N, C-alpha and C positions, 0 to 999 in steps of 0.2 A: 760698187758691185754688191755690197752687203744689201743695199736696198733692192737689188734685183732678186736676190735670194728670198728676201722677205715677201716681195710681191708675188713670186711664183708660189710660195708656200700658202699664200692666201687665195690665189686665183685658181689653182688646180687641185685642191685636195680630193675632190670627188672623182677625179680622173684616175686615181690610184688607190690601191688598198691602204697604203700608208705613205704620207709625204710629210716629213718633219724637218725642221731646221736642226742643224748640229754644229757644235763647236762655238767659236767666238763670232757670233752674228750680231752683236750689238752695233748700232749705227757707226760708231767710231772704231769698230773692231778690225782685225786684220783678215781680209777676205781669204788669204791663204790658209787660214785656220778655221774657215767656215764652209758649210756645204749643206746639202740636202740628203736625207736618207729617203730612198724611194723603194717601195715594195709594189711591184706591178700586180695587176689582177692575174697575170700569167704565172705568178709565184716566184718571180726573180727579184733579187735585192740589188740595189745600186747605191753607191755613194757618189753623188754628183757634186762637182765643184765648178767654180767659175774663175776665170783669169782674163787678163787682157787678150789672150788668144781665143777665148770663147768658153763654151760649156763642155765638160768632159766627164767621163767615168773612168778613164784609164791613163790620163796624162800623155796620151799619144795621138788620139783623134779628137779634134776640137770641132764643135758645131757653132755656127754664128748665133743661134738662138736656142733657148730651152726647148721650144716646140720642135725644132729640127732634131734635137737629141731624143726627145720623148717619142717622136714618131719612129725613130730607129730602134728603141729598146722595148716598145710596148704596142702591140697591135690593138689592144683595147683602148689605149690612149688615142690612136689614130681614128678608130671607129667613132668614139665619143666626140672627138674634136671635129671631125667631118660632119657629124650629125648636128652639132651646135652651130657650126658655120652655115649649114644649109638652113637651119631655123632662122638665123639672123638675116640671111639673104632673102628668104621668103617673106619675112616680116618687113624688110626694107622695100621689097617690090609691092607688097600690099598697101603700104602707106603712101605710095606715089600716086 
C-alpha cells in the first residue's frame, strides 16, 4: 500500500494545487501511519489514507481507487482527468 501512495504522488501532482506524501511512507513503513496531503484547486485540504478497505478521507467512506475518491473531492481533478482521458483515446484512434 505504501507503493500505491508513492505512485499516486508521482502520477497526479499537476492535478492538485498540492499533493505530498506524509508520515511513514518508506517502502517498509506502516501504511496506517502514511498518507497524502492534498490541496485541491477549489481550496480544500484533505488528508488521504489507504487501507485494505480502500482510499478514504474520513475513515467512514472508502473508495476502491484513488481516482474515485479524487473525482468525489475535486471538480478540477475530474475535468483534467477527463481531458487527459480524451487525449489518450483520440491518440489511440489516430494511430489505428
